[in-house]
N, CA and C atoms as an extended XYZ file, in Angstrom:
240
Properties=species:S:1:pos:R:3:atomname:S:1:resname:S:1:resid:I:1 pbc="F F F"
N       -18.298       -5.190       -0.053 N   MET     1
C       -18.474       -4.671       -1.391 CA  MET     1
C       -19.453       -3.516       -1.306 C   MET     1
N       -19.145       -2.444       -1.993 N   THR     2
C       -20.010       -1.270       -1.943 CA  THR     2
C       -20.991       -1.291       -3.112 C   THR     2
N       -22.136       -0.719       -2.872 N   ASP     3
C       -23.151       -0.557       -3.901 CA  ASP     3
C       -22.665        0.514       -4.869 C   ASP     3
N       -23.010        0.393       -6.136 N   GLU     4
C       -22.551        1.371       -7.126 CA  GLU     4
C       -23.090        2.769       -6.871 C   GLU     4
N       -24.123        2.892       -6.022 N   ASN     5
C       -24.708        4.196       -5.729 CA  ASN     5
C       -24.185        4.802       -4.432 C   ASN     5
N       -23.241        4.163       -3.775 N   THR     6
C       -22.714        4.701       -2.523 CA  THR     6
C       -21.441        5.484       -2.794 C   THR     6
N       -21.159        6.406       -1.907 N   VAL     7
C       -19.950        7.209       -1.998 CA  VAL     7
C       -18.821        6.429       -1.310 C   VAL     7
N       -17.659        6.313       -1.952 N   PRO     8
C       -16.567        5.584       -1.306 CA  PRO     8
C       -16.069        6.311       -0.056 C   PRO     8
N       -15.605        5.537        0.900 N   THR     9
C       -15.010        6.115        2.099 CA  THR     9
C       -13.676        6.735        1.718 C   THR     9
N       -13.114        7.588        2.564 N   PRO    10
C       -11.790        8.137        2.269 CA  PRO    10
C       -10.735        7.040        2.071 C   PRO    10
N       -10.797        5.973        2.870 N   ALA    11
C        -9.831        4.872        2.730 CA  ALA    11
C        -9.997        4.171        1.387 C   ALA    11
N       -11.250        3.963        0.960 N   GLU    12
C       -11.499        3.331       -0.338 CA  GLU    12
C       -11.009        4.227       -1.477 C   GLU    12
N       -11.231        5.517       -1.346 N   SER    13
C       -10.775        6.459       -2.370 CA  SER    13
C        -9.256        6.480       -2.457 C   SER    13
N        -8.593        6.441       -1.289 N   GLU    14
C        -7.133        6.430       -1.272 CA  GLU    14
C        -6.596        5.168       -1.937 C   GLU    14
N        -7.195        4.023       -1.620 N   LEU    15
C        -6.759        2.766       -2.212 CA  LEU    15
C        -6.969        2.770       -3.717 C   LEU    15
N        -8.125        3.246       -4.163 N   THR    16
C        -8.408        3.312       -5.586 CA  THR    16
C        -7.406        4.221       -6.291 C   THR    16
N        -7.118        5.364       -5.687 N   GLY    17
C        -6.138        6.289       -6.275 CA  GLY    17
C        -4.759        5.666       -6.356 C   GLY    17
N        -4.382        4.940       -5.312 N   THR    18
C        -3.081        4.277       -5.304 CA  THR    18
C        -3.009        3.242       -6.411 C   THR    18
N        -4.051        2.427       -6.550 N   LEU    19
C        -4.064        1.393       -7.590 CA  LEU    19
C        -4.021        2.015       -8.980 C   LEU    19
N        -4.738        3.114       -9.168 N   GLU    20
C        -4.717        3.790      -10.468 CA  GLU    20
C        -3.320        4.331      -10.772 C   GLU    20
N        -2.660        4.898       -9.761 N   THR    21
C        -1.306        5.417       -9.946 CA  THR    21
C        -0.341        4.300      -10.313 C   THR    21
N        -0.430        3.173       -9.617 N   VAL    22
C         0.434        2.036       -9.912 CA  VAL    22
C         0.174        1.540      -11.330 C   VAL    22
N        -1.084        1.453      -11.723 N   ALA    23
C        -1.418        0.994      -13.067 CA  ALA    23
C        -0.878        1.936      -14.141 C   ALA    23
N        -0.948        3.243      -13.891 N   GLU    24
C        -0.490        4.225      -14.875 CA  GLU    24
C         1.031        4.308      -14.956 C   GLU    24
N         1.690        4.292      -13.811 N   THR    25
C         3.150        4.485      -13.786 CA  THR    25
C         3.934        3.186      -13.824 C   THR    25
N         3.231        2.066      -13.576 N   GLU    26
C         3.840        0.746      -13.488 CA  GLU    26
C         4.879        0.653      -12.377 C   GLU    26
N         4.755        1.536      -11.363 N   THR    27
C         5.659        1.523      -10.211 CA  THR    27
C         4.834        1.675       -8.941 C   THR    27
N         5.141        0.832       -7.944 N   ALA    28
C         4.473        0.926       -6.644 CA  ALA    28
C         5.442        1.518       -5.637 C   ALA    28
N         4.962        2.499       -4.883 N   TYR    29
C         5.781        3.177       -3.882 CA  TYR    29
C         5.296        2.821       -2.478 C   TYR    29
N         6.208        2.801       -1.532 N   CYS    30
C         5.882        2.562       -0.134 CA  CYS    30
C         5.138        3.771        0.416 C   CYS    30
N         4.044        3.531        1.142 N   ARG    31
C         3.277        4.629        1.753 CA  ARG    31
C         4.034        5.268        2.904 C   ARG    31
N         4.988        4.553        3.468 N   LEU    32
C         5.702        5.063        4.637 CA  LEU    32
C         6.937        5.869        4.274 C   LEU    32
N         7.686        5.435        3.263 N   CYS    33
C         8.945        6.116        2.957 CA  CYS    33
C         9.006        6.658        1.527 C   CYS    33
N         7.944        6.444        0.761 N   ASP    34
C         7.853        6.913       -0.632 CA  ASP    34
C         8.938        6.355       -1.544 C   ASP    34
N         9.606        5.288       -1.132 N   GLU    35
C        10.601        4.643       -1.991 CA  GLU    35
C         9.893        3.765       -3.015 C   GLU    35
N        10.392        3.711       -4.261 N   PRO    36
C         9.817        2.771       -5.223 CA  PRO    36
C        10.119        1.342       -4.770 C   PRO    36
N         9.113        0.493       -4.783 N   VAL    37
C         9.266       -0.866       -4.282 CA  VAL    37
C         9.317       -1.881       -5.418 C   VAL    37
N         8.502       -1.696       -6.436 N   ILE    38
C         8.484       -2.624       -7.569 CA  ILE    38
C         8.033       -1.873       -8.801 C   ILE    38
N         8.584       -2.248       -9.937 N   SER    39
C         8.167       -1.649      -11.185 CA  SER    39
C         8.056       -2.721      -12.254 C   SER    39
N         7.109       -2.548      -13.130 N   GLY    40
C         6.912       -3.484      -14.234 CA  GLY    40
C         6.427       -4.855      -13.795 C   GLY    40
N         5.616       -4.920      -12.738 N   ALA    41
C         5.108       -6.210      -12.257 CA  ALA    41
C         4.132       -6.802      -13.271 C   ALA    41
N         4.054       -8.124      -13.273 N   ASP    42
C         3.151       -8.823      -14.187 CA  ASP    42
C         1.712       -8.866      -13.693 C   ASP    42
N         1.526       -8.754      -12.359 N   ASN    43
C         0.173       -8.843      -11.821 CA  ASN    43
C         0.115       -8.182      -10.451 C   ASN    43
N        -1.110       -7.985       -9.944 N   TRP    44
C        -1.304       -7.314       -8.659 CA  TRP    44
C        -0.729       -8.135       -7.511 C   TRP    44
N        -0.721       -9.452       -7.643 N   GLY    45
C        -0.146      -10.299       -6.602 CA  GLY    45
C         1.327       -9.988       -6.384 C   GLY    45
N         2.053       -9.781       -7.485 N   ASP    46
C         3.469       -9.434       -7.381 CA  ASP    46
C         3.660       -8.088       -6.685 C   ASP    46
N         2.785       -7.137       -6.991 N   VAL    47
C         2.860       -5.811       -6.373 CA  VAL    47
C         2.620       -5.918       -4.872 C   VAL    47
N         1.553       -6.612       -4.494 N   LEU    48
C         1.215       -6.741       -3.074 CA  LEU    48
C         2.303       -7.501       -2.314 C   LEU    48
N         2.863       -8.536       -2.919 N   GLU    49
C         3.934       -9.291       -2.267 CA  GLU    49
C         5.177       -8.420       -2.070 C   GLU    49
N         5.531       -7.637       -3.073 N   ALA    50
C         6.705       -6.765       -2.961 CA  ALA    50
C         6.495       -5.707       -1.879 C   ALA    50
N         5.289       -5.130       -1.816 N   LEU    51
C         5.001       -4.131       -0.787 CA  LEU    51
C         5.053       -4.753        0.607 C   LEU    51
N         4.506       -5.959        0.743 N   ALA    52
C         4.537       -6.642        2.040 CA  ALA    52
C         5.976       -6.949        2.448 C   ALA    52
N         6.758       -7.485        1.535 N   ASP    53
C         8.168       -7.795        1.840 CA  ASP    53
C         8.917       -6.537        2.256 C   ASP    53
N         8.679       -5.442        1.545 N   HIS    54
C         9.334       -4.172        1.878 CA  HIS    54
C         8.931       -3.709        3.278 C   HIS    54
N         7.638       -3.792        3.591 N   GLY    55
C         7.157       -3.376        4.910 CA  GLY    55
C         7.786       -4.182        6.032 C   GLY    55
N         7.917       -5.475        5.813 N   ILE    56
C         8.504       -6.358        6.818 CA  ILE    56
C         9.993       -6.072        6.980 C   ILE    56
N        10.697       -5.951        5.869 N   GLU    57
C        12.152       -5.785        5.908 CA  GLU    57
C        12.585       -4.364        6.264 C   GLU    57
N        11.973       -3.372        5.656 N   ALA    58
C        12.439       -1.994        5.834 CA  ALA    58
C        11.802       -1.293        7.028 C   ALA    58
N        10.619       -1.721        7.422 N   HIS    59
C         9.893       -1.000        8.462 CA  HIS    59
C         9.531       -1.865        9.666 C   HIS    59
N        10.028       -3.089        9.704 N   ASP    60
C         9.789       -4.003       10.834 CA  ASP    60
C         8.307       -4.213       11.134 C   ASP    60
N         7.472       -4.207       10.108 N   LEU    61
C         6.056       -4.493       10.311 CA  LEU    61
C         5.892       -5.997       10.510 C   LEU    61
N         4.925       -6.418       11.305 N   PRO    62
C         4.778       -7.842       11.617 CA  PRO    62
C         4.421       -8.670       10.385 C   PRO    62
N         5.028       -9.824       10.304 N   GLU    63
C         4.794      -10.705        9.169 CA  GLU    63
C         3.530      -11.540        9.347 C   GLU    63
N         3.147      -11.789       10.590 N   ASP    64
C         2.093      -12.753       10.861 CA  ASP    64
C         0.766      -12.149       11.306 C   ASP    64
N         0.581      -10.851       11.129 N   GLU    65
C        -0.708      -10.247       11.464 CA  GLU    65
C        -1.014       -9.119       10.481 C   GLU    65
N        -2.305       -8.850       10.255 N   PRO    66
C        -2.651       -7.788        9.302 CA  PRO    66
C        -2.198       -6.424        9.806 C   PRO    66
N        -1.807       -5.581        8.887 N   TRP    67
C        -1.393       -4.228        9.241 CA  TRP    67
C        -2.623       -3.335        9.247 C   TRP    67
N        -2.746       -2.528       10.286 N   THR    68
C        -3.873       -1.604       10.373 CA  THR    68
C        -3.416       -0.213        9.958 C   THR    68
N        -4.377        0.639        9.641 N   ASN    69
C        -4.039        2.025        9.311 CA  ASN    69
C        -3.354        2.707       10.490 C   ASN    69
N        -3.801        2.366       11.730 N   GLU    70
C        -3.181        2.958       12.914 CA  GLU    70
C        -1.717        2.530       13.031 C   GLU    70
N        -1.445        1.260       12.730 N   MET    71
C        -0.078        0.746       12.787 CA  MET    71
C         0.801        1.451       11.745 C   MET    71
N         0.266        1.622       10.556 N   LEU    72
C         1.025        2.303        9.505 CA  LEU    72
C         1.259        3.764        9.868 C   LEU    72
N         0.255        4.414       10.456 N   ALA    73
C         0.413        5.807       10.868 CA  ALA    73
C         1.492        5.934       11.940 C   ALA    73
N         1.489        5.039       12.907 N   ALA    74
C         2.494        5.074       13.970 CA  ALA    74
C         3.884        4.834       13.408 C   ALA    74
N         4.011        3.899       12.486 N   GLU    75
C         5.313        3.613       11.868 CA  GLU    75
C         5.777        4.819       11.042 C   GLU    75
N         4.841        5.445       10.321 N   GLY    76
C         5.186        6.624        9.544 CA  GLY    76
C         5.679        7.763       10.395 C   GLY    76
N         5.084        7.928       11.582 N   GLU    77
C         5.525        8.976       12.503 CA  GLU    77
C         6.908        8.683       13.048 C   GLU    77
N         7.214        7.427       13.322 N   SER    78
C         8.528        7.090       13.871 CA  SER    78
C         9.617        7.166       12.819 C   SER    78
N         9.260        6.980       11.519 N   ASP    79
C        10.244        7.099       10.450 CA  ASP    79
C        10.535        8.551       10.113 C   ASP    79
N         9.543        9.421       10.306 N   GLY    80
C         9.636       10.798        9.864 CA  GLY    80
C        10.378       11.628       10.793 C   GLY    80
């Protein structure tokens, strides 16, 4: 947890921006392929579950281990 007087890291800023975009548009997009994954979700749990399912199914990301930024970057390069 960050102190209210600290500057967010670039990763924290990106996550905050993503969450704000999802809240405003009511649609979550995949970071790897920019496809809409879920819209009109009832809660953040539904959004996160849909994004995880999409990552596993569409991008072959591992189901049983946390995804790292490096892993996502490598997958994004192979998709592009």
